[in-house]
VEXDREN-2710 file (C-alpha; in Angstrom, 1 decimal):
% VEXDREN-2710
k/r/px/py/pz
1/MET/69.3/141.9/91.1
2/SER/66.9/139.7/92.9
3/LYS/67.6/138.0/96.3
4/MET/67.2/134.6/94.7
5/THR/69.7/135.4/92.0
6/ARG/72.3/136.6/94.4
7/LYS/71.8/133.4/96.6
8/THR/72.2/131.2/93.5
9/ARG/75.5/132.9/92.5
10/HIS/76.7/132.6/96.0
11/ASP/75.9/128.9/95.9
12/ILE/77.6/128.4/92.6
13/PHE/80.6/130.3/93.9
14/ILE/80.9/128.1/97.0
15/HIS/80.4/124.9/95.0
16/ALA/83.1/126.0/92.6
17/ILE/85.6/126.6/95.4
18/LEU/84.8/123.3/96.9
19/ILE/85.3/121.4/93.6
20/LEU/88.4/123.1/93.0
21/LEU/89.8/122.2/96.6
22/VAL/88.7/118.5/96.0
23/MET/90.6/118.5/92.7
24/VAL/93.7/119.9/94.3
25/LEU/93.6/117.3/97.2
26/ALA/92.7/114.5/94.8
27/PHE/95.4/115.2/92.3
28/PRO/98.3/113.4/94.1
29/VAL/96.1/110.2/94.4
30/TYR/95.3/110.4/90.6
31/PHE/98.9/111.0/89.6
32/ALA/99.9/108.0/91.8
33/LEU/97.2/105.9/90.1
34/ILE/98.4/107.0/86.7
35/THR/102.0/106.4/87.5
36/SER/101.3/102.9/88.7
37/THR/100.1/102.1/85.1
38/LEU/103.3/103.3/83.3
39/SER/106.4/101.7/82.4
40/PHE/109.8/102.7/83.9
41/GLN/110.7/105.0/81.0
42/GLU/107.2/106.5/80.9
43/SER/107.3/107.4/84.6
44/TYR/110.3/109.6/84.0
45/GLN/108.9/111.4/80.9
46/TYR/108.6/115.3/81.1
47/PRO/106.0/116.6/81.0
48/PRO/104.5/113.9/83.1
49/LYS/102.0/111.6/81.4
50/LEU/98.4/112.2/82.9
51/ILE/96.7/109.4/80.9
52/PRO/96.7/105.7/82.0
53/GLY/99.3/103.3/80.7
54/LYS/99.2/99.6/80.1
55/GLN/101.6/98.3/82.7
56/PHE/99.5/98.1/85.9
57/MET/99.3/94.3/85.9
58/SER/103.0/93.9/85.4
59/ASN/103.8/96.5/88.0
60/PHE/101.4/94.8/90.4
61/GLN/103.1/91.4/89.8
62/GLU/106.4/93.0/90.3
63/VAL/105.5/94.4/93.6
64/TRP/103.9/91.2/94.8
65/ASP/107.0/89.0/93.9
66/ARG/109.8/91.4/94.8
67/ILE/108.8/92.2/98.5
68/ASN/106.4/89.2/99.3
69/MET/103.6/91.7/99.5
70/GLY/101.0/89.0/100.4
71/ARG/102.8/88.3/103.7
72/LEU/103.2/92.1/104.5
73/PHE/99.5/92.7/103.5
74/PHE/98.4/89.9/105.9
75/ASN/100.6/91.3/108.8
76/SER/99.2/94.9/108.4
77/THR/95.7/93.6/108.1
78/PHE/95.9/91.3/111.2
79/ILE/97.6/94.0/113.3
80/SER/95.2/96.7/112.4
81/ILE/92.0/94.6/112.9
82/ILE/93.2/93.2/116.3
83/VAL/94.3/96.5/117.6
84/ALA/91.1/98.4/116.4
85/ILE/89.0/95.6/118.0
86/VAL/90.8/95.4/121.3
87/LYS/91.1/99.2/121.6
88/THR/87.3/99.6/121.0
89/ILE/86.5/97.0/123.7
90/LEU/88.8/98.4/126.4
91/ALA/87.6/101.9/125.6
92/LEU/84.0/100.8/126.0
93/LEU/84.8/99.2/129.3
94/ALA/86.9/102.0/130.7
95/ALA/84.2/104.7/129.7
96/PHE/81.4/102.5/131.3
97/ALA/83.5/102.3/134.6
98/TYR/84.3/106.0/134.6
99/THR/80.7/107.1/133.9
100/HIS/78.7/104.5/135.9
101/PHE/80.8/103.7/139.1
102/LYS/82.4/105.6/141.8
103/PHE/85.8/104.6/143.2
104/ARG/88.8/106.0/145.1
105/GLY/91.3/107.8/142.8
106/GLN/89.0/108.0/140.0
107/GLY/89.9/111.7/139.2
108/LEU/93.7/111.0/139.5
109/LEU/93.4/108.0/137.1
110/PHE/91.5/109.8/134.6
111/SER/94.1/112.8/134.7
112/MET/96.8/110.2/134.2
113/CYS/95.0/108.9/131.1
114/MET/94.8/112.4/129.8
115/ILE/98.5/112.9/130.3
116/THR/99.3/109.9/128.1
117/GLN/97.9/112.1/125.2
118/MET/100.9/114.2/125.6
119/LEU/103.3/111.2/125.3
120/PRO/102.8/109.5/122.0
121/LEU/104.7/106.3/121.2
122/PRO/107.6/107.9/119.5
123/VAL/108.3/109.9/122.7
124/ARG/108.4/106.7/124.9
125/ILE/109.8/104.4/122.2
126/VAL/112.9/103.5/124.1
127/PRO/111.4/102.3/127.3
128/THR/108.6/100.6/125.4
129/TYR/111.3/98.8/123.3
130/GLN/113.0/97.7/126.5
131/LEU/109.8/96.4/127.9
132/MET/109.1/94.4/124.9
133/ALA/112.6/93.1/124.9
134/SER/112.3/92.0/128.6
135/PHE/109.2/90.0/127.5
136/ASN/111.1/88.4/124.6
137/TRP/108.5/89.9/122.3
138/ILE/110.8/91.4/119.7
139/ASN/109.9/90.5/116.1
140/SER/106.4/89.2/117.1
141/TYR/102.8/90.2/116.8
142/TYR/102.8/90.8/120.6
143/ALA/105.2/93.8/120.1
144/LEU/103.3/95.1/117.2
145/THR/99.9/95.2/118.8
146/VAL/99.9/95.2/122.6
147/PRO/101.7/98.7/123.0
148/PHE/98.6/100.2/121.1
149/PHE/95.8/98.5/123.0
150/ALA/95.0/101.4/125.4
151/SER/93.4/104.4/123.9
152/THR/92.7/107.6/125.5
153/THR/90.9/108.8/122.4
154/GLY/88.5/106.0/122.6
155/LEU/87.9/106.6/126.4
156/LEU/87.1/110.3/125.7
157/LEU/84.8/109.3/122.8
158/PHE/82.6/106.9/124.8
159/ARG/82.9/108.8/128.0
160/GLN/81.4/112.0/126.5
161/PHE/78.7/110.0/124.8
162/TYR/77.7/108.1/128.1
163/LEU/77.6/111.3/130.0
164/THR/74.7/112.3/127.9
165/ILE/72.7/109.3/128.8
166/PRO/69.8/110.1/131.3
167/LYS/70.7/108.9/134.8
168/ASP/67.2/107.3/135.0
169/LEU/68.3/104.7/132.4
170/PRO/70.7/102.7/134.5
171/ASP/68.3/103.0/137.5
172/ALA/65.6/101.6/135.5
173/ALA/67.7/98.7/134.2
174/ARG/68.6/98.0/137.9
175/VAL/65.0/97.9/138.9
176/ASP/64.2/95.5/136.3
177/GLY/67.0/93.2/137.7
178/ALA/69.6/93.7/135.1
179/SER/73.2/93.3/136.3
180/PRO/75.8/96.0/135.4
181/MET/77.3/93.8/132.7
182/ARG/73.9/93.0/131.3
183/TYR/73.0/96.6/131.2
184/PHE/76.3/97.3/129.5
185/LEU/76.0/94.7/126.9
186/GLN/72.4/94.9/126.1
187/ILE/71.8/98.7/126.4
188/LEU/75.0/100.8/126.1
189/VAL/76.8/98.7/123.5
190/PRO/73.8/98.7/121.0
191/ILE/73.3/102.5/121.3
192/SER/77.1/103.2/120.9
193/LYS/77.2/101.6/117.3
194/THR/78.0/104.8/115.6
195/ASN/80.7/105.6/118.0
196/ILE/82.1/102.1/117.8
197/ALA/82.2/102.3/114.0
198/ALA/84.0/105.8/114.2
199/LEU/86.6/104.6/116.7
200/PHE/87.2/101.3/114.7
201/VAL/87.7/103.3/111.4
202/ILE/90.1/105.8/113.1
203/GLU/92.2/103.1/114.9
204/PHE/92.4/100.8/111.9
205/ILE/93.8/103.6/109.6
206/PHE/96.1/104.7/112.5
207/MET/97.5/101.3/112.8
208/TRP/97.6/100.6/109.0
209/SER/99.9/103.8/108.7
210/GLN/102.4/102.7/111.2
211/TYR/105.9/102.7/110.0
212/LEU/108.4/103.7/112.8
213/TRP/107.4/101.1/115.5
214/PRO/107.2/98.2/113.1
215/LEU/110.5/99.2/111.7
216/ILE/112.1/99.1/115.1
217/VAL/110.6/95.9/116.6
218/THR/110.7/93.6/113.6
219/THR/113.9/92.0/112.5
220/THR/112.8/89.7/109.6
221/ALA/111.1/90.2/106.4
222/GLU/108.2/87.9/107.5
223/MET/107.3/90.3/110.1
224/ARG/107.3/93.5/108.2
225/VAL/104.3/95.6/107.3
226/VAL/103.2/97.2/104.1
227/GLN/104.6/100.6/104.9
228/ILE/108.0/99.1/105.2
229/GLY/107.5/97.2/102.0
230/ILE/107.0/100.5/100.1
231/LYS/110.4/101.8/101.5
232/MET/112.0/98.4/100.4
233/LEU/111.1/99.1/96.8
234/LEU/113.0/102.3/96.8
235/ALA/116.4/101.6/95.3
236/SER/119.7/102.9/96.8
237/GLU/120.8/106.5/96.0
238/GLN/123.0/105.3/93.1
239/ILE/120.0/103.8/91.2
240/ALA/117.0/105.7/90.0
241/PRO/113.8/104.6/91.7
242/GLU/111.3/102.6/89.8
243/TRP/108.5/105.1/90.6
244/ASN/105.9/103.1/88.5
245/VAL/106.5/100.1/90.9
246/VAL/106.5/102.2/93.9
247/MET/103.3/103.9/93.0
248/ALA/101.7/100.5/92.3
249/ALA/102.5/99.4/95.7
250/THR/101.1/102.7/97.1
251/VAL/97.9/102.1/95.2
252/ILE/97.6/98.6/96.8
253/VAL/98.4/99.8/100.2
254/MET/95.6/102.5/100.0
255/LEU/92.9/100.0/99.3
256/PRO/92.2/98.4/102.7
257/PRO/91.8/101.8/104.6
258/LEU/89.4/103.0/101.7
259/VAL/87.4/99.8/101.8
260/VAL/87.0/100.1/105.6
261/LEU/86.1/103.7/105.4
262/MET/83.5/103.1/102.6
263/LEU/81.9/100.1/104.4
264/LEU/81.6/102.1/107.6
265/ARG/81.2/105.6/106.2
266/LYS/77.7/106.3/107.3
267/SER/78.2/105.2/110.9
268/PHE/81.6/107.0/110.9
269/VAL/80.1/110.3/109.8
270/GLN/77.2/109.9/112.3
271/GLY/79.5/109.1/115.3
272/ILE/81.9/112.0/114.5
273/ALA/78.9/114.4/114.1
274/MET/77.4/113.3/117.4
275/GLN/80.8/114.3/119.1
276/THR/81.1/117.6/117.3
277/SER/77.5/118.6/118.0
278/LYS/77.9/118.1/121.8
END
């Protein structure tokens, strides 16, 4: 057997394994799509139907009317975009400060930032809730966004990237008369576009998926988010869930993160690749 033949068979085998894994991972999404097009009776058939039905528009309308999906959709979109933008801006500024300036307590402050990685929001949810209550921010957009503004992940992402920039670059900008902020805005930010896109996608999807914190700090239906809306569609234990309607809501909820990822996929992949190659 020739070397070329062995290589070809090896490539075919690897591609077959990859295709199989993609099919396994994609099947739940496909099943959700199929179920969202079925009627209530069809969603409980056994064996399950694996071909589309004709009820998607009626299921979609049922979701939209029953839980006021338009309002929940707006809340989740607004919160996710605001948090992703503010997190990115603050991470850029923090990384710039840590890599281009020297100040007392710099190492201590950076260590404290790293410690916060060990304390996610569910761990500090009680004091955070008390803080929001002391500001009278319960059931408001402030409570849904402000606790997420700081991002250690973003700080690390941009800090590691800025450490790779030659030290002669800021010196040359200073000689040319550029102020620190001008150097930051006109040089650092433009060359950080791929990292910015990567962080924006990560933070948007992270905020879009939030369930526990919005459930705790919101008290009215007008301030709920889409993840809570899906739970609202599940009936009580005495009534069989309408899985066709629930899956229609799930399909709707999956769309915005997918759109954001598709729009920024090139920059996202480049940004992640730049970090993993360092």
